[in-house]
KEROLO-468324 format. One record per residue (C-alpha): residue in three letters; x, y, z. Coordinates in steps of 0.001 Angstrom, whole numbers. Layout:
BEGIN
{residu:ALA | X:X | Y:Y | Z:Z}
...
***
This chain:
BEGIN
{residu:MET | X:0 | Y:0 | Z:0}
{residu:GLN | X:2954 | Y:2289 | Z:591}
{residu:GLU | X:3936 | Y:2449 | Z:-3097}
{residu:PRO | X:505 | Y:3539 | Z:-4472}
{residu:LEU | X:191 | Y:6102 | Z:-1699}
{residu:GLN | X:3635 | Y:7480 | Z:-2520}
{residu:ILE | X:2690 | Y:7718 | Z:-6211}
{residu:CYS | X:-437 | Y:9652 | Z:-5288}
{residu:ARG | X:1385 | Y:12026 | Z:-2946}
{residu:GLU | X:4043 | Y:12771 | Z:-5558}
{residu:HIS | X:1325 | Y:13472 | Z:-8127}
{residu:CYS | X:-400 | Y:15902 | Z:-5754}
{residu:ARG | X:2918 | Y:17591 | Z:-4959}
{residu:ALA | X:3728 | Y:17963 | Z:-8666}
{residu:ILE | X:313 | Y:19475 | Z:-9414}
{residu:VAL | X:567 | Y:22038 | Z:-6637}
{residu:ALA | X:4139 | Y:22977 | Z:-7587}
{residu:GLU | X:2991 | Y:23921 | Z:-11105}
{residu:ILE | X:142 | Y:26230 | Z:-10079}
{residu:PRO | X:875 | Y:29760 | Z:-11391}
{residu:GLY | X:1448 | Y:32558 | Z:-8925}
{residu:PRO | X:1305 | Y:33845 | Z:-6394}
{residu:ILE | X:-147 | Y:37134 | Z:-7609}
{residu:TYR | X:490 | Y:39840 | Z:-5011}
{residu:LEU | X:-2691 | Y:41830 | Z:-4506}
{residu:LYS | X:-2626 | Y:45491 | Z:-3528}
{residu:ARG | X:-5499 | Y:46867 | Z:-1497}
{residu:THR | X:-5172 | Y:50171 | Z:-3315}
{residu:GLY | X:-5584 | Y:48529 | Z:-6709}
{residu:TYR | X:-6790 | Y:44916 | Z:-6812}
{residu:TYR | X:-7834 | Y:45245 | Z:-10429}
{residu:ASP | X:-4474 | Y:46552 | Z:-11620}
{residu:ASN | X:-3478 | Y:42932 | Z:-12107}
{residu:PRO | X:-4706 | Y:41527 | Z:-15480}
{residu:VAL | X:-5659 | Y:38135 | Z:-13999}
{residu:ILE | X:-7779 | Y:39676 | Z:-11228}
{residu:LYS | X:-9315 | Y:42137 | Z:-13684}
{residu:ALA | X:-10343 | Y:39289 | Z:-15994}
{residu:ALA | X:-11453 | Y:36982 | Z:-13174}
{residu:PHE | X:-13754 | Y:39598 | Z:-11635}
{residu:ALA | X:-15019 | Y:41267 | Z:-14795}
{residu:GLY | X:-18602 | Y:40363 | Z:-13877}
{residu:SER | X:-20716 | Y:41323 | Z:-10888}
{residu:ASP | X:-18537 | Y:39460 | Z:-8362}
{residu:ARG | X:-16027 | Y:41597 | Z:-6471}
{residu:ILE | X:-12752 | Y:40376 | Z:-5004}
{residu:GLU | X:-13283 | Y:42667 | Z:-1998}
{residu:ASP | X:-16427 | Y:40692 | Z:-1119}
{residu:LEU | X:-14600 | Y:37379 | Z:-1496}
{residu:LEU | X:-11733 | Y:38449 | Z:776}
{residu:ASP | X:-14207 | Y:39750 | Z:3336}
{residu:ARG | X:-16122 | Y:36458 | Z:3268}
{residu:ILE | X:-12944 | Y:34403 | Z:3649}
{residu:ASN | X:-11878 | Y:36592 | Z:6562}
{residu:LYS | X:-15199 | Y:36043 | Z:8346}
{residu:THR | X:-15218 | Y:32264 | Z:7829}
{residu:THR | X:-11683 | Y:31909 | Z:9224}
{residu:SER | X:-12062 | Y:34365 | Z:12094}
{residu:LYS | X:-12840 | Y:31555 | Z:14565}
{residu:THR | X:-9369 | Y:30111 | Z:13996}
{residu:PRO | X:-7334 | Y:33213 | Z:13155}
{residu:PHE | X:-3890 | Y:32964 | Z:11604}
{residu:PRO | X:-1016 | Y:34943 | Z:13113}
{residu:GLY | X:92 | Y:38101 | Z:11344}
{residu:THR | X:-1556 | Y:39676 | Z:8320}
{residu:GLU | X:113 | Y:37949 | Z:5369}
{residu:ARG | X:-2113 | Y:35453 | Z:3535}
{residu:VAL | X:-1555 | Y:33055 | Z:638}
{residu:ALA | X:-4284 | Y:30932 | Z:-956}
{residu:LEU | X:-5478 | Y:29362 | Z:-4185}
{residu:LEU | X:-8122 | Y:31473 | Z:-5881}
{residu:THR | X:-10450 | Y:29093 | Z:-7735}
{residu:MET | X:-13286 | Y:29857 | Z:-10131}
{residu:LYS | X:-15428 | Y:28403 | Z:-12865}
{residu:SER | X:-14916 | Y:29556 | Z:-16450}
{residu:THR | X:-17645 | Y:29680 | Z:-19063}
{residu:GLU | X:-16973 | Y:30253 | Z:-22726}
{residu:LYS | X:-19637 | Y:31573 | Z:-25080}
{residu:THR | X:-19823 | Y:32927 | Z:-28602}
{residu:ILE | X:-20735 | Y:36569 | Z:-29043}
{residu:PHE | X:-21047 | Y:38689 | Z:-32165}
{residu:GLY | X:-19587 | Y:42138 | Z:-32710}
{residu:SER | X:-17240 | Y:44240 | Z:-34770}
{residu:LYS | X:-13779 | Y:42864 | Z:-35349}
{residu:LYS | X:-10763 | Y:44311 | Z:-37109}
{residu:GLN | X:-9113 | Y:42058 | Z:-39655}
{residu:GLY | X:-6183 | Y:43717 | Z:-41355}
{residu:ASP | X:-7380 | Y:47079 | Z:-42618}
{residu:MET | X:-11035 | Y:45994 | Z:-42625}
{residu:ILE | X:-13716 | Y:46131 | Z:-39935}
{residu:ILE | X:-15943 | Y:43056 | Z:-39975}
{residu:GLY | X:-19414 | Y:43419 | Z:-38473}
{residu:ASP | X:-21228 | Y:40593 | Z:-36714}
{residu:ALA | X:-18006 | Y:38607 | Z:-36387}
{residu:ALA | X:-18161 | Y:35534 | Z:-34116}
{residu:MET | X:-15874 | Y:35900 | Z:-31092}
{residu:ARG | X:-15198 | Y:33793 | Z:-27997}
{residu:SER | X:-15844 | Y:35418 | Z:-24651}
{residu:ILE | X:-14724 | Y:34062 | Z:-21258}
{residu:THR | X:-16618 | Y:34641 | Z:-17999}
{residu:PHE | X:-15345 | Y:33637 | Z:-14551}
{residu:THR | X:-17825 | Y:32936 | Z:-11734}
{residu:ASP | X:-18228 | Y:30962 | Z:-8480}
{residu:HIS | X:-15035 | Y:32312 | Z:-6908}
{residu:ASN | X:-13585 | Y:30689 | Z:-3812}
{residu:MET | X:-10310 | Y:30330 | Z:-1929}
{residu:VAL | X:-8698 | Y:27140 | Z:-630}
{residu:GLY | X:-5405 | Y:26338 | Z:1032}
{residu:LEU | X:-5383 | Y:29575 | Z:3039}
{residu:ALA | X:-2129 | Y:29999 | Z:4980}
{residu:THR | X:370 | Y:32598 | Z:6109}
{residu:THR | X:3193 | Y:31520 | Z:3778}
{residu:LEU | X:3484 | Y:30116 | Z:272}
{residu:ALA | X:5092 | Y:26924 | Z:1573}
{residu:ASN | X:2276 | Y:26332 | Z:4068}
{residu:SER | X:-352 | Y:27026 | Z:1421}
{residu:ARG | X:1211 | Y:24538 | Z:-977}
{residu:GLU | X:1327 | Y:21962 | Z:1831}
{residu:ALA | X:-2370 | Y:22505 | Z:2567}
{residu:LEU | X:-3208 | Y:22195 | Z:-1145}
{residu:GLU | X:-1258 | Y:18937 | Z:-1419}
{residu:LYS | X:-3302 | Y:17530 | Z:1452}
{residu:TYR | X:-6512 | Y:18853 | Z:-93}
{residu:SER | X:-5669 | Y:17180 | Z:-3437}
{residu:LEU | X:-4946 | Y:13876 | Z:-1703}
{residu:GLU | X:-8302 | Y:14068 | Z:92}
{residu:ILE | X:-10109 | Y:14627 | Z:-3222}
{residu:ILE | X:-8579 | Y:11464 | Z:-4698}
{residu:ALA | X:-9297 | Y:9456 | Z:-1532}
{residu:GLU | X:-12933 | Y:10616 | Z:-1583}
{residu:ALA | X:-13204 | Y:9530 | Z:-5220}
{residu:ALA | X:-11990 | Y:6056 | Z:-4250}
{residu:ALA | X:-14498 | Y:5881 | Z:-1399}
{residu:ARG | X:-17285 | Y:6982 | Z:-3753}
{residu:GLU | X:-16320 | Y:4265 | Z:-6235}
{residu:LEU | X:-16482 | Y:1625 | Z:-3498}
{residu:SER | X:-19908 | Y:2877 | Z:-2437}
{residu:GLU | X:-21200 | Y:2813 | Z:-6009}
{residu:ILE | X:-19971 | Y:-754 | Z:-6513}
{residu:ARG | X:-21733 | Y:-1913 | Z:-3345}
{residu:THR | X:-24912 | Y:-79 | Z:-4362}
{residu:LYS | X:-24773 | Y:-1674 | Z:-7806}
{residu:LEU | X:-24556 | Y:-5130 | Z:-6212}
{residu:VAL | X:-27634 | Y:-4417 | Z:-4079}
{residu:ASP | X:-29549 | Y:-3170 | Z:-7129}
{residu:LEU | X:-28556 | Y:-6263 | Z:-9124}
{residu:ARG | X:-29805 | Y:-8582 | Z:-6395}
{residu:GLN | X:-33114 | Y:-6725 | Z:-6234}
{residu:ARG | X:-33465 | Y:-7041 | Z:-10002}
{residu:GLN | X:-32651 | Y:-10756 | Z:-9716}
{residu:GLU | X:-35469 | Y:-11305 | Z:-7194}
{residu:TRP | X:-37925 | Y:-9396 | Z:-9382}
{residu:LEU | X:-36988 | Y:-11432 | Z:-12470}
{residu:ARG | X:-37314 | Y:-14684 | Z:-10535}
{residu:ALA | X:-40785 | Y:-13683 | Z:-9354}
{residu:MET | X:-41856 | Y:-12688 | Z:-12874}
{residu:ASN | X:-40450 | Y:-15931 | Z:-14283}
{residu:LYS | X:-42505 | Y:-17956 | Z:-11818}
{residu:MET | X:-45655 | Y:-16046 | Z:-12765}
{residu:PHE | X:-45072 | Y:-17065 | Z:-16382}
{residu:GLY | X:-44674 | Y:-20660 | Z:-15299}
{residu:GLY | X:-40913 | Y:-20879 | Z:-15618}
{residu:GLY | X:-38354 | Y:-22332 | Z:-13269}
{residu:LYS | X:-38668 | Y:-24965 | Z:-10579}
{residu:GLY | X:-41521 | Y:-24574 | Z:-8141}
{residu:ALA | X:-43419 | Y:-22168 | Z:-10376}
{residu:GLY | X:-46531 | Y:-23052 | Z:-8389}
{residu:MET | X:-49874 | Y:-21504 | Z:-9270}
{residu:GLY | X:-48475 | Y:-18072 | Z:-10157}
{residu:CYS | X:-48966 | Y:-18713 | Z:-13853}
{residu:VAL | X:-52731 | Y:-19136 | Z:-13312}
{residu:PHE | X:-53028 | Y:-15400 | Z:-12654}
{residu:VAL | X:-51283 | Y:-14435 | Z:-15881}
{residu:PRO | X:-53845 | Y:-13703 | Z:-18643}
{residu:PHE | X:-53588 | Y:-15685 | Z:-21850}
{residu:ASP | X:-50884 | Y:-14212 | Z:-23991}
{residu:PRO | X:-49818 | Y:-15650 | Z:-27358}
{residu:GLU | X:-46434 | Y:-14012 | Z:-26813}
{residu:LYS | X:-46010 | Y:-15753 | Z:-23448}
{residu:GLN | X:-43261 | Y:-18113 | Z:-24563}
{residu:LYS | X:-41258 | Y:-15314 | Z:-26149}
{residu:LYS | X:-41633 | Y:-13118 | Z:-23041}
{residu:GLN | X:-40692 | Y:-15992 | Z:-20749}
{residu:LYS | X:-37578 | Y:-16659 | Z:-22813}
{residu:LYS | X:-36675 | Y:-12997 | Z:-22602}
{residu:LEU | X:-37117 | Y:-13077 | Z:-18813}
{residu:GLU | X:-34897 | Y:-16120 | Z:-18515}
{residu:GLN | X:-32244 | Y:-14457 | Z:-20648}
{residu:MET | X:-32376 | Y:-11314 | Z:-18487}
{residu:LEU | X:-32110 | Y:-13480 | Z:-15372}
{residu:VAL | X:-29002 | Y:-15237 | Z:-16703}
{residu:GLU | X:-27410 | Y:-11885 | Z:-17610}
{residu:THR | X:-28216 | Y:-10451 | Z:-14172}
{residu:GLU | X:-26761 | Y:-13472 | Z:-12394}
{residu:SER | X:-23617 | Y:-13108 | Z:-14509}
{residu:GLU | X:-23333 | Y:-9424 | Z:-13533}
{residu:ILE | X:-23783 | Y:-10348 | Z:-9877}
{residu:ALA | X:-21033 | Y:-12941 | Z:-10109}
{residu:THR | X:-18694 | Y:-10399 | Z:-11704}
{residu:ALA | X:-19515 | Y:-7718 | Z:-9126}
{residu:ARG | X:-19004 | Y:-10174 | Z:-6273}
{residu:SER | X:-15653 | Y:-11323 | Z:-7630}
{residu:GLU | X:-14462 | Y:-7711 | Z:-7857}
{residu:SER | X:-15741 | Y:-6240 | Z:-4612}
{residu:GLU | X:-17091 | Y:-8745 | Z:-2115}
{residu:ARG | X:-13908 | Y:-9399 | Z:-130}
{residu:PRO | X:-12003 | Y:-6755 | Z:1885}
{residu:GLU | X:-8907 | Y:-7449 | Z:-221}
{residu:ASP | X:-10963 | Y:-6511 | Z:-3288}
{residu:TRP | X:-11741 | Y:-3145 | Z:-1712}
{residu:LEU | X:-8048 | Y:-2651 | Z:-1043}
{residu:THR | X:-7244 | Y:-3410 | Z:-4691}
{residu:ILE | X:-9736 | Y:-776 | Z:-5848}
{residu:VAL | X:-8195 | Y:1831 | Z:-3540}
{residu:GLU | X:-4688 | Y:890 | Z:-4681}
{residu:ASN | X:-5724 | Y:1284 | Z:-8324}
{residu:PHE | X:-7060 | Y:4779 | Z:-7611}
{residu:LEU | X:-3926 | Y:5822 | Z:-5759}
{residu:SER | X:-1670 | Y:4356 | Z:-8462}
{residu:ARG | X:-3391 | Y:6377 | Z:-11213}
{residu:PRO | X:-4219 | Y:9682 | Z:-9507}
{residu:GLU | X:-4027 | Y:11550 | Z:-12826}
{residu:ASP | X:-7245 | Y:9777 | Z:-13868}
{residu:ILE | X:-9022 | Y:11503 | Z:-10981}
{residu:LEU | X:-7328 | Y:14871 | Z:-10591}
{residu:SER | X:-5229 | Y:16572 | Z:-13226}
{residu:MET | X:-3935 | Y:20073 | Z:-13889}
{residu:ARG | X:-2596 | Y:21944 | Z:-16890}
{residu:PRO | X:-1425 | Y:25537 | Z:-17202}
{residu:VAL | X:-3466 | Y:27713 | Z:-19563}
{residu:SER | X:-2647 | Y:31098 | Z:-21079}
{residu:LEU | X:-5301 | Y:33294 | Z:-22696}
{residu:ARG | X:-4988 | Y:36626 | Z:-24435}
{residu:LEU | X:-8052 | Y:38666 | Z:-23502}
{residu:ASN | X:-9066 | Y:42192 | Z:-24435}
{residu:TRP | X:-10824 | Y:44643 | Z:-22103}
{residu:SER | X:-14142 | Y:42752 | Z:-22356}
{residu:ASN | X:-12675 | Y:39253 | Z:-21814}
{residu:VAL | X:-12867 | Y:38374 | Z:-25508}
{residu:LEU | X:-10128 | Y:36095 | Z:-26820}
{residu:THR | X:-7965 | Y:37770 | Z:-29420}
{residu:ASP | X:-4905 | Y:36890 | Z:-31473}
{residu:ASP | X:-4624 | Y:40312 | Z:-33107}
{residu:PRO | X:-1183 | Y:41675 | Z:-32151}
{residu:ASP | X:-2397 | Y:45234 | Z:-32763}
{residu:GLU | X:-5326 | Y:44943 | Z:-30365}
{residu:LYS | X:-4786 | Y:46033 | Z:-26781}
{residu:ALA | X:-5030 | Y:42897 | Z:-24654}
{residu:ASN | X:-3470 | Y:41081 | Z:-21720}
{residu:THR | X:-2176 | Y:37519 | Z:-21548}
{residu:ILE | X:-3307 | Y:35821 | Z:-18357}
{residu:THR | X:-2037 | Y:32484 | Z:-17080}
{residu:PHE | X:-3789 | Y:30171 | Z:-14641}
{residu:ALA | X:-4218 | Y:26472 | Z:-13892}
{residu:THR | X:-7115 | Y:24376 | Z:-15141}
{residu:PHE | X:-8023 | Y:21562 | Z:-12755}
{residu:THR | X:-10070 | Y:18610 | Z:-14014}
{residu:LEU | X:-11765 | Y:16141 | Z:-11682}
{residu:ALA | X:-12452 | Y:12756 | Z:-13307}
{residu:ASP | X:-13209 | Y:14440 | Z:-16664}
{residu:GLU | X:-16453 | Y:15708 | Z:-15136}
{residu:MET | X:-15753 | Y:18944 | Z:-13287}
{residu:GLN | X:-13368 | Y:21718 | Z:-14230}
{residu:ARG | X:-12186 | Y:24762 | Z:-12338}
{residu:GLU | X:-9537 | Y:27381 | Z:-12901}
{residu:GLY | X:-7112 | Y:28621 | Z:-10271}
{residu:VAL | X:-4142 | Y:30827 | Z:-9464}
{residu:LEU | X:-2222 | Y:31433 | Z:-6256}
{residu:VAL | X:-2699 | Y:34854 | Z:-4703}
{residu:ALA | X:-984 | Y:36624 | Z:-1799}
{residu:TYR | X:-2420 | Y:39575 | Z:58}
{residu:GLU | X:-2400 | Y:41398 | Z:3362}
{residu:GLN | X:-5358 | Y:40650 | Z:5615}
{residu:VAL | X:-6984 | Y:43799 | Z:6958}
***
């Protein structure tokens, strides 16, 4: 178990080490930084986020005023239409890609960059461990569902007069010229269900099977949590542009993907707590 755990910890450490930042925020001009300006171009305000984080951590205050954390958010891309310069021409109703950042949050709050990275490594490890636990739970639930389906199919098969000890159940089934075909279908479904149960039991019934599942998760942590750096060139309205003559800023952040299902963007920030 030590080797898979070590693989997972090294993966988490490598992810955290590659997160861009930290961006040093100035209370006198939060939005002077291009990343912050782009991230809070909508109705959300970074002042409100910092105030909320301060209130939620006030019960266990950190010493000093220096803070480092991972700013996370959700990005949404949409197509908009507007005027666009192409060479010496102005094109009307040109399709352009616009990026919006919402659902801002902060994780890994600490007083130093090293402590923040350590907290984020632990947080990443917990995410992967929770994914393994969820997989175990889903496998056990699937086995319960399969057994319930098996009992239902057995009961239906008896009603159609199939199987040993069918009894009088078939008397209550109205005459149906398709009875034989339906009964054959039921028997086929019952065989398939019993095969699925046998497979599920062989993979997850014993404690050592559970351990194997956990080891597989820890040995391939990149399948659960991955990160890649992303750079975007955005103009004043968060529209992607590759026109070198257009005034725009290139922002860099990390894109985190959880099991190919959920994606969030993030960048390390440092600021002074008021």
